[in-house]
C-alpha positions in Angstrom: 0.0 -0.2 -0.2 1.4 3.4 -0.8 2.4 5.7 2.0 -0.4 8.6 0.5 -3.1 5.8 1.2 -1.9 4.8 4.4 -2.4 8.7 5.5 -5.4 9.1 3.7 -6.8 6.3 5.3 -5.8 7.4 8.9 -7.0 10.9 8.5 -10.4 9.5 7.4 -10.9 7.3 10.1 -9.8 10.0 12.7 -12.5 12.0 10.9 -15.1 9.5 11.4 -13.9 8.5 15.2 -14.1 12.5 16.3 -17.4 13.1 13.9 -15.4 15.7 12.1 -16.8 16.7 8.3 -15.0 17.5 5.6 -15.9 21.0 5.5 -14.6 21.1 9.2 -11.1 19.9 7.9 -11.6 22.4 4.8 -11.9 24.9 7.2 -9.0 24.2 9.5 -6.4 24.4 6.5 -8.0 27.1 5.0 -8.7 25.7 1.8 -12.2 24.3 -0.1 -14.6 21.4 0.8 -13.9 20.0 -2.6 -9.8 20.4 -2.4 -10.7 18.2 0.6 -12.6 15.9 -1.0 -9.8 15.3 -4.0 -7.4 15.1 -1.4 -9.1 12.5 0.7 -10.0 10.3 -2.7 -6.4 10.1 -3.7 -6.9 12.2 -7.0 -4.8 15.5 -5.4 -1.5 14.6 -3.6 -0.9 18.5 -3.3 -1.9 21.8 -2.3 -0.4 23.4 -5.4 
């Protein structure tokens, strides 16, 4: 399994366990909700 997939799975599991949404994470990182969706789906690996 690629490192990116491990990180993505860990972030998703943490978010679910702590009842956090994509919007919450986007707000914390000051990025769009759609960017978070792309990152957590593995379609995007960089912020820039």
